[in-house]
C-alpha positions as CSV (number, residue, x, y, z in Angstrom):
1,M,52.3,30.7,-32.0
2,V,50.8,28.7,-29.0
3,I,49.1,25.3,-30.1
4,D,47.7,23.5,-26.8
5,D,46.0,19.9,-26.3
6,I,47.3,18.4,-29.4
7,D,46.9,14.9,-27.6
8,R,43.4,15.4,-27.3
9,L,42.7,15.7,-31.1
10,S,42.1,12.4,-33.3
11,P,44.9,10.8,-34.5
12,D,44.5,12.2,-38.1
13,E,44.0,15.6,-36.9
14,A,47.0,15.5,-34.8
15,L,49.3,14.4,-37.3
16,L,47.9,17.4,-39.6
17,I,49.0,19.9,-36.9
18,F,52.6,18.3,-36.8
19,R,52.8,18.3,-40.8
20,L,51.6,21.8,-40.7
21,V,54.3,23.1,-38.4
22,K,56.9,20.9,-40.0
23,S,56.1,22.2,-43.5
24,V,55.8,26.2,-42.6
25,G,57.9,26.2,-39.4
26,R,60.9,27.9,-40.9
27,L,59.7,31.6,-41.1
28,P,61.4,34.4,-39.7
29,N,60.7,35.4,-36.3
30,V,58.0,32.9,-35.6
31,I,58.2,30.4,-33.1
32,Y,55.9,27.4,-32.5
33,L,55.1,26.3,-29.0
34,L,53.5,22.9,-29.0
35,V,51.8,21.8,-25.6
36,F,51.0,18.0,-25.5
37,D,51.3,14.8,-23.7
38,R,54.3,13.2,-25.0
39,E,53.3,9.7,-24.1
40,L,50.2,10.1,-25.8
41,A,51.5,12.1,-28.9
42,E,54.2,9.4,-29.7
43,G,51.5,6.9,-29.5
44,I,49.4,8.7,-32.1
45,V,52.5,8.8,-34.3
46,S,53.3,5.1,-33.9
47,E,49.9,4.1,-34.9
48,R,50.4,5.6,-38.3
49,F,54.0,5.3,-38.5
50,P,55.2,2.5,-36.7
51,S,58.9,2.6,-37.8
52,E,59.2,6.1,-36.8
53,G,57.7,6.3,-33.3
54,P,59.4,9.3,-31.1
55,H,62.1,9.7,-33.9
56,Y,59.1,11.8,-36.2
57,L,58.6,14.7,-33.3
58,E,62.0,14.8,-33.1
59,K,62.6,15.9,-36.5
60,I,59.9,18.6,-35.9
61,I,60.7,19.8,-32.4
62,Q,64.1,21.3,-31.8
63,A,63.7,22.0,-28.0
64,G,61.5,19.7,-25.7
65,F,60.8,20.5,-22.1
66,D,59.2,17.8,-19.9
67,L,57.3,19.7,-17.3
68,P,57.8,18.2,-13.7
69,L,55.2,16.5,-11.9
70,P,53.8,18.5,-9.0
71,Q,54.8,17.2,-5.7
72,A,52.4,14.5,-4.1
73,A,52.2,16.6,-1.0
74,D,51.3,19.8,-2.5
75,L,48.4,18.3,-4.3
76,N,47.3,16.7,-1.3
77,Q,47.4,19.7,0.8
78,E,45.3,21.6,-1.9
79,L,43.1,18.9,-2.4
80,L,42.3,18.9,1.6
81,R,42.0,22.6,1.3
82,Q,39.5,22.8,-1.6
83,I,37.3,19.9,0.1
84,G,37.2,21.7,3.2
85,A,36.0,24.7,1.5
86,L,33.4,23.2,-0.2
87,C,32.1,20.3,2.1
88,G,33.5,21.7,5.2
89,S,35.9,19.9,7.8
90,P,34.8,16.4,9.4
91,P,34.0,16.4,12.8
92,E,36.9,15.6,15.5
93,E,35.7,12.2,16.2
94,Q,35.5,11.3,12.5
95,L,38.8,12.9,11.3
96,K,41.1,10.1,12.0
97,R,39.1,7.9,9.7
98,F,38.6,10.5,6.9
99,M,42.4,11.0,7.0
100,N,42.7,7.0,6.8
101,V,40.5,7.1,3.6
102,F,42.2,10.1,2.2
103,Y,45.5,8.7,2.2
104,E,44.5,5.0,1.4
105,I,41.8,5.9,-1.2
106,I,41.7,9.5,-2.4
107,A,45.1,10.6,-2.4
108,P,46.9,7.8,-4.7
109,E,44.4,8.6,-7.5
110,I,44.9,12.2,-7.7
111,R,48.2,12.4,-9.5
112,T,48.2,15.7,-11.7
113,P,46.4,19.0,-11.4
114,R,43.9,17.9,-13.8
115,D,42.8,14.9,-11.6
116,L,42.2,17.4,-8.9
117,I,40.1,19.9,-10.9
118,R,38.1,17.2,-12.4
119,L,37.2,15.9,-8.6
120,M,36.2,19.1,-7.4
121,N,34.2,20.1,-10.1
122,A,32.3,16.9,-9.7
123,L,31.9,17.5,-6.0
124,A,30.6,20.9,-6.7
125,V,27.4,19.4,-8.2
126,T,27.3,16.0,-6.2
127,W,27.9,17.2,-2.8
128,A,25.3,19.9,-3.0
129,A,22.8,17.5,-3.6
130,V,23.2,14.9,-0.9
131,G,26.4,16.1,1.3
132,S,24.5,16.4,4.7
133,E,23.0,12.9,4.4
134,V,26.1,10.9,3.8
135,D,29.6,10.5,5.4
136,L,32.2,12.6,3.8
137,A,34.9,10.6,3.7
138,D,33.2,7.7,2.1
139,F,31.2,10.1,-0.4
140,V,34.6,11.7,-1.6
141,A,36.1,8.5,-1.8
142,L,33.3,7.1,-4.1
143,E,33.3,10.2,-6.3
144,T,37.1,9.5,-6.8
145,L,36.6,6.0,-7.8
146,R,33.8,7.1,-10.3
147,L,36.0,9.7,-12.1
148,L,39.2,7.6,-12.0
149,R,38.8,4.0,-11.5
150,G,34.8,3.7,-13.1
151,E,35.3,-0.4,-13.4
152,V,35.5,-0.5,-9.6
153,Y,32.9,1.9,-9.0
154,R,30.5,0.2,-11.4
155,A,31.1,-3.2,-9.8
156,I,30.5,-1.5,-6.1
157,R,27.1,-0.2,-7.4
158,A,26.0,-3.5,-8.5
159,N,26.7,-5.4,-5.4
160,K,25.2,-4.0,-2.6
161,G,24.2,-7.4,-1.0
162,E,27.7,-8.4,-0.9
163,L,29.2,-5.2,0.4
164,C,26.8,-3.8,3.1
165,G,26.4,-5.0,6.8
166,L,28.1,-7.6,8.6
167,A,29.1,-10.7,7.2
168,P,27.1,-13.7,8.6
169,R,29.3,-15.9,10.8
170,G,30.0,-19.4,9.9
171,T,29.4,-19.0,6.3
172,G,32.8,-20.7,5.6
173,D,33.9,-18.1,3.0
174,G,37.3,-19.6,2.5
175,R,39.7,-19.2,-0.3
176,G,37.3,-20.0,-3.1
177,R,34.8,-17.4,-1.7
178,A,38.0,-14.8,-1.3
179,S,38.6,-15.6,-5.2
180,E,34.8,-15.0,-6.1
181,I,34.5,-11.8,-4.4
182,D,38.0,-10.9,-6.0
183,T,36.9,-11.4,-9.4
184,L,33.5,-9.9,-8.9
185,L,34.8,-6.7,-7.8
186,L,38.1,-6.4,-9.3
187,G,38.0,-8.5,-12.3
188,S,38.6,-5.7,-14.7
189,V,41.7,-4.2,-12.8
190,K,45.3,-4.7,-13.6
191,E,46.9,-7.2,-11.3
192,I,49.7,-4.8,-10.3
193,D,46.9,-2.6,-9.0
194,R,44.6,-5.2,-7.1
195,A,46.3,-5.4,-3.7
196,R,46.0,-1.5,-3.1
197,L,42.2,-1.6,-4.3
198,R,41.5,-4.5,-2.1
199,R,42.6,-2.6,1.0
200,V,40.4,0.5,-0.5
201,L,37.2,-1.7,-0.7
202,M,38.2,-3.1,2.6
203,R,38.2,0.7,4.1
204,L,34.7,1.4,2.6
205,F,33.2,-2.0,3.3
206,P,34.5,-3.8,6.4
207,R,32.3,-6.6,5.6
208,L,35.0,-7.7,3.0
209,E,37.5,-8.0,5.6
210,S,35.7,-11.3,6.8
211,V,36.5,-12.6,3.1
212,W,40.0,-11.3,2.7
213,N,41.5,-11.0,6.1
214,N,39.1,-13.4,8.0
215,L,38.3,-10.5,10.5
216,H,34.8,-10.4,11.9
217,Y,33.1,-7.2,13.3
218,G,31.1,-7.2,16.5
219,E,27.0,-7.0,16.4
220,G,27.5,-3.3,17.5
221,S,29.7,-2.4,14.4
222,D,26.7,-2.2,12.0
223,S,24.5,0.2,14.4
224,E,27.4,2.5,14.3
225,W,27.9,2.7,10.9
226,V,24.1,3.5,10.3
227,R,24.6,6.3,12.6
228,E,27.4,7.8,10.6
229,R,25.5,7.0,7.6
230,R,28.3,5.2,6.0
231,V,28.0,3.5,2.4
232,C,28.5,0.3,4.1
233,T,25.0,0.0,5.6
234,K,22.1,-1.1,3.5
235,E,20.1,2.0,4.5
236,H,22.4,4.6,3.1
237,F,23.9,2.9,0.3
238,G,21.8,4.0,-2.2
239,S,22.2,7.7,-1.2
240,Y,25.7,7.3,-2.6
241,F,24.8,6.4,-6.1
242,R,21.4,8.3,-6.8
243,F,22.5,11.5,-5.1
244,S,19.4,12.2,-3.1
245,V,17.8,10.5,-0.1
246,G,14.9,8.2,-0.5
247,D,12.0,7.6,1.7
248,D,13.8,4.9,3.5
249,V,16.1,7.3,5.3
250,L,15.4,10.5,7.7
251,P,17.3,13.4,6.9
252,R,20.0,14.0,9.3
253,E,18.7,17.7,10.0
254,E,15.2,16.3,11.0
255,I,17.1,13.7,13.3
256,K,19.2,16.4,15.1
257,T,16.0,18.6,15.4
258,I,14.1,15.9,17.2
259,I,17.2,15.2,19.5
260,A,17.6,19.2,20.3
261,R,13.8,19.3,21.2
262,A,13.5,15.8,22.9
263,S,12.1,17.7,26.1
264,D,9.6,19.2,24.1
265,A,6.7,16.8,24.5
266,A,4.3,18.7,22.3
267,F,7.0,18.8,19.2
268,V,7.8,15.4,19.8
269,Q,4.1,14.2,19.5
270,A,3.3,16.3,16.6
271,T,6.5,15.0,14.6
272,L,5.3,11.5,15.3
273,R,1.7,12.1,14.5
274,S,2.7,13.8,11.4
275,A,5.0,10.8,10.4
276,L,1.9,8.6,11.0
277,S,0.3,10.3,8.2
278,V,3.2,9.8,5.7
279,A,3.1,6.6,3.3
280,R,6.3,5.4,2.3
281,K,6.5,3.2,-1.1
282,D,6.4,-0.1,0.8
283,G,3.3,0.9,2.3
284,T,4.5,1.4,5.9
285,T,4.4,5.1,7.6
286,K,7.4,7.3,8.4
287,A,6.5,6.5,12.0
288,Q,8.2,3.4,11.6
289,L,11.2,5.1,10.1
290,L,11.3,7.7,12.7
291,L,11.2,5.3,15.8
292,D,14.2,3.2,14.1
293,E,16.4,6.2,13.6
294,M,15.6,7.4,17.1
295,T,16.8,4.1,18.5
296,I,20.3,4.2,16.3
297,H,20.9,7.8,17.8
298,A,19.2,7.3,21.4
299,G,22.7,7.9,22.7
300,E,22.8,11.6,21.7
301,V,19.6,12.4,23.6
302,A,20.5,14.6,26.7
303,D,20.4,12.8,30.2
304,K,17.9,15.5,31.3
305,D,15.5,15.0,28.4
306,V,15.1,11.2,28.7
307,G,12.1,11.7,31.0
308,P,10.0,14.2,29.2
309,F,11.0,12.4,25.8
310,L,9.7,8.9,27.0
311,T,6.6,10.4,28.5
312,A,5.7,11.9,25.3
313,I,6.3,8.4,23.3
314,F,4.3,6.4,26.1
315,E,1.3,8.4,25.8
316,L,1.4,7.9,21.8
317,G,2.1,4.2,22.4
318,D,-1.4,3.1,21.4
319,E,-1.7,5.8,18.6
320,V,1.5,4.7,16.7
321,D,0.7,1.0,16.9
322,V,-0.8,0.9,13.5
323,P,-1.4,-1.9,11.1
324,A,0.7,-0.8,8.6
325,D,3.7,-0.9,10.6
326,R,3.1,-4.3,11.9
327,A,5.4,-7.3,10.7
328,K,4.6,-9.2,7.4
329,A,5.7,-12.4,6.2
330,F,8.9,-13.1,8.0
331,S,9.5,-9.9,9.9
332,V,8.7,-9.8,13.5
333,A,8.7,-5.9,14.2
334,D,6.0,-3.6,15.1
335,N,5.8,-0.2,16.4
336,V,5.4,-1.4,20.0
337,L,8.6,-3.4,19.7
338,R,10.3,-0.4,18.0
339,I,9.4,1.4,21.4
340,H,10.7,-1.0,23.7
341,W,14.0,-1.3,21.7
342,L,14.2,2.6,21.9
343,L,13.3,2.9,25.5
344,R,16.1,0.3,26.3
345,R,18.6,2.2,24.3
346,V,17.9,5.4,25.8
347,T,18.1,4.2,29.3
348,L,19.8,1.1,30.0
349,E,23.0,1.9,28.7
350,R,23.3,5.0,30.6
351,F,20.9,4.9,33.8
352,D,20.9,2.6,36.7
353,L,18.0,0.8,38.1
354,A,17.1,3.4,40.7
355,T,17.4,6.1,38.1
356,R,15.5,4.8,35.4
357,S,12.9,3.3,37.5
358,P,11.0,6.6,38.5
359,I,11.5,7.8,34.8
360,F,9.6,4.8,33.7
361,V,6.8,5.1,36.3
362,E,6.3,9.0,35.4
363,A,6.2,8.2,31.7
364,C,3.7,5.5,32.3
365,S,1.3,7.7,34.2
366,K,0.2,9.4,30.9
367,A,0.6,6.2,28.9
368,G,-2.0,4.6,26.5
369,L,-3.9,1.7,27.7
370,A,-2.3,-0.9,25.6
371,W,1.0,0.4,25.7
372,L,0.8,0.5,29.6
373,A,-0.1,-3.2,29.9
374,D,2.6,-4.0,27.5
375,F,5.3,-2.2,29.2
376,S,4.0,-3.2,32.8
377,S,4.1,-6.9,31.6
378,S,7.4,-6.4,30.5
379,A,8.7,-4.9,33.8
380,Y,6.6,-7.6,36.0
381,R,8.0,-10.4,33.9
382,D,11.7,-9.4,34.5
383,Y,11.1,-10.5,38.2
384,Y,8.2,-13.2,37.8
385,P,9.0,-15.0,34.2
386,V,6.9,-17.6,32.8
387,N,7.5,-20.8,31.1
388,D,10.3,-21.8,33.1
389,R,12.5,-18.8,32.5
390,A,15.1,-17.4,34.8
391,A,14.2,-14.0,36.4
392,E,16.5,-11.0,34.9
393,P,19.5,-9.7,36.7
394,E,18.5,-6.7,38.4
395,S,20.9,-4.6,36.0
396,N,18.6,-5.6,33.0
397,C,15.3,-5.0,34.9
398,L,13.3,-2.1,33.6
399,T,12.0,-0.9,36.9
400,T,12.4,-2.0,40.7
401,E,10.5,-5.0,41.9
402,A,8.2,-2.6,43.9
403,D,7.3,-0.5,40.8
404,A,7.0,-3.3,38.5
405,V,4.0,-4.7,40.9
406,A,2.7,-1.0,41.3
407,L,2.3,-0.8,37.5
408,E,0.4,-4.1,37.1
409,A,-2.1,-2.4,39.6
410,L,-2.3,0.5,37.8
411,T,-2.7,-1.3,34.3
412,L,-5.8,-3.3,36.2
413,S,-7.4,0.0,37.4
414,R,-6.9,1.3,33.9
415,I,-8.6,-1.8,32.3
416,R,-11.6,-1.6,34.6
417,A,-12.2,2.1,34.2
418,A,-11.9,1.8,30.4
419,S,-14.5,-1.0,30.4
420,Q,-17.0,1.5,32.1
421,S,-16.2,4.5,30.0
422,G,-16.4,2.5,26.7
423,E,-12.8,3.0,26.0
424,L,-11.7,-0.6,26.2
425,L,-14.1,-1.7,23.3
426,K,-11.7,1.1,21.2
427,A,-8.6,-0.1,22.4
428,R,-5.8,-1.3,20.3
429,R,-4.8,-4.9,21.0
430,L,-8.4,-5.5,22.8
431,A,-7.7,-9.5,22.6
432,R,-4.5,-8.7,24.4
433,L,-6.3,-6.6,27.2
434,L,-9.0,-9.0,27.7
435,F,-6.4,-11.7,28.7
436,D,-4.3,-9.3,30.9
437,W,-7.6,-8.2,32.7
438,R,-8.0,-12.0,33.5
439,D,-4.7,-12.4,34.6
440,L,-4.4,-9.3,36.8
441,A,-7.9,-9.8,38.5
442,K,-6.5,-13.5,39.6
443,D,-10.4,-14.5,39.8
444,D,-10.3,-16.9,37.0
445,G,-12.0,-14.7,34.3
446,A,-15.1,-13.9,36.2
447,E,-15.0,-10.2,35.9
448,V,-14.0,-10.0,32.3
449,K,-16.7,-12.9,31.4
450,A,-19.4,-10.6,33.1
451,W,-18.2,-7.7,30.9
452,T,-18.2,-9.3,27.6
453,A,-21.4,-10.8,28.4
454,E,-23.1,-7.5,28.7
455,Q,-21.0,-6.4,25.4
456,F,-23.0,-9.5,23.3
457,K,-26.1,-7.3,23.7
458,N,-24.5,-4.7,21.2
459,D,-24.0,-5.8,17.5
460,A,-21.2,-3.3,17.2
461,A,-19.2,-4.9,20.0
462,I,-19.6,-8.3,18.3
463,V,-18.0,-6.9,15.0
464,T,-15.5,-5.3,17.4
465,F,-14.6,-8.6,18.9
466,A,-14.6,-10.4,15.3
467,R,-11.9,-7.9,14.5
468,A,-10.0,-8.3,17.5
469,F,-9.9,-11.7,17.1
470,T,-9.1,-12.2,13.4
471,T,-5.4,-12.8,13.1
472,Y,-3.2,-12.9,10.0
473,S,-0.1,-15.0,9.0
474,W,2.1,-15.3,5.9
475,N,3.9,-18.4,4.3
476,Q,5.8,-19.1,1.5
477,G,6.5,-22.6,-0.2
478,M,9.7,-24.2,-0.6
479,G,8.8,-25.6,-3.7
480,M,10.9,-28.4,-5.6
481,S,14.4,-28.1,-6.7
482,G,14.6,-24.8,-4.7
483,L,12.2,-23.2,-7.0
484,G,9.8,-21.9,-4.0
485,D,7.7,-18.9,-3.9
486,I,9.1,-15.6,-4.2
487,V,6.2,-13.6,-2.4
488,A,4.6,-15.0,0.9
489,K,1.0,-15.7,0.9
490,R,-1.2,-14.0,3.7
491,H,-3.7,-16.6,5.7
492,T,-6.5,-15.2,7.9
493,R,-6.9,-17.1,11.1
494,A,-9.6,-17.0,14.0
495,G,-7.8,-16.5,17.2
496,V,-10.0,-18.4,19.2
497,D,-7.7,-20.5,21.1
498,S,-8.4,-20.1,24.9
499,L,-11.0,-17.7,24.3
500,D,-13.2,-19.3,26.6
501,K,-11.1,-18.0,29.2
502,V,-12.6,-14.3,28.8
503,L,-16.0,-15.0,27.5
504,D,-18.6,-17.4,26.7
505,L,-17.5,-19.2,23.5
506,V,-20.8,-20.5,22.8
507,A,-22.9,-17.5,23.0
508,F,-20.0,-15.7,21.1
509,R,-20.3,-18.0,18.1
510,S,-24.3,-17.9,18.1
511,R,-24.1,-14.1,17.7
512,V,-21.2,-14.1,15.1
513,E,-23.4,-16.5,13.0
514,E,-26.6,-14.3,13.9
515,L,-25.0,-11.3,12.4
516,D,-23.6,-13.1,9.3
517,A,-27.2,-14.3,8.6
518,R,-28.0,-11.0,7.8
519,N,-25.9,-10.9,5.0
520,G,-24.4,-7.5,5.5
521,T,-22.4,-6.0,2.6
522,D,-20.8,-3.2,4.3
523,D,-17.3,-3.2,5.9
524,D,-18.9,-4.7,9.2
525,G,-20.5,-7.6,7.6
526,A,-17.4,-8.2,5.5
527,A,-15.3,-8.4,8.9
528,I,-18.0,-10.9,10.3
529,R,-17.7,-13.2,7.3
530,E,-14.2,-13.3,7.1
531,F,-14.0,-14.1,10.9
532,L,-16.5,-16.9,10.8
533,E,-15.2,-18.7,7.4
534,A,-11.8,-18.7,9.4
535,W,-13.4,-20.3,12.4
536,R,-15.0,-22.7,10.4
537,R,-11.8,-23.7,8.6
538,R,-10.3,-24.1,12.1
539,D,-12.9,-26.2,13.1
540,K,-12.2,-28.6,10.2
541,N,-8.4,-28.6,10.6
542,P,-7.5,-27.3,14.0
543,R,-3.9,-26.6,12.8
544,D,-5.4,-23.7,10.6
């Protein structure tokens, strides 16, 4: 008779089995084979009969056999085989790190075939849900900790802020900080295991090396970790614990598709337009996320595809400049800046000036008007900076000097044409374009003032100007004793500083007040009222 898993019974049930075997065991031609974990079974007996301990079982069992533990190398080999079969093999460039994580984190915790089976059963469920969006080594390591080191896993899950990204320099972590983090993450771990688990955590979260080893990583490291979708990045940390990809992460397959079809302008533009229509939980659009992800993966775009890719992006430069993705509170980013970051990552790190300049000139030939003005100004300021700044080294310039000058001329030509066709009034960043027109024409504003004076005859144009010159800012009070505002408050401002350089300010104020006096209740009326109220506040307090 075979009786297995006795150690899994409650103490009373296990003792009952032992008593039954002892009382009826001596029967002819009957042999009992009892299978159990000796240490656990002896603990059960000792709990009820402290004076007996292992001697109690010796009175029942005539012949005991301890099964040998499996060889660690055999377990490791089988575990690697099963991980490969379920999850696939890591790419060649990630193999070294995968094996480091495997032998430092995973293998030491897998001591028995039962441990191996538990881990693989868990991975069969969790990997299928999120596997293509996470790093294989990190995911298997965290699943191992979840099953076999639950207290460490829970501490990791609860401390994203302490674990992700680069450690701020000059924070003076010191010995006290190291002890604080040690208690936070390993407070429930036996002292004998702490040294190894510190290494485990540093493998997964390099930021901790600044705390425990005083080692700091360079600024480019975090971008590399984001590209690899490591758990140590704030962008991907959540995927490892909720087993799903949120709207703050672009699926890896979608990124691969964009990279593979980067030369297909129609596809790139359709993808961007579609992303603009997708609102995320924080109120921004998916286009912001797409531009950020493409900047991270810019190095994967083939050299031959860079030109067509940038041409497609430049053509949509104005269209993607949506208010939803513009900076709020203390942020400074918007989609215009994101395109600047993207174009630099995709060109400056691989092409010399003579190669990249024609690429940008070609892309600008189809660019949106506001984006063309923004880009051409950046290229021109590389050579002719303002505010006593030094000119950029040629290796950092976007275009050649001749092309930069030519792009400025193209911008002026496009602005003039847009002013005649009516496109200028519809342009994104109209206020910026009016000042660009003045600077490029080099006529002390005569041309742009003549055009704006003509527009004053049209009520719709006055509303457009009011919207264009309405700006917003956010602030947070510091409060007393550190109890400052938790959220930022938005302030509406009238952006009328230097406005007299591009229009007749007195005539404009008169037209704005005239429209406000009509008490319009529609959106146009609200826009006029908001702008005028901000202007009046500014009259009372020039700082506002």
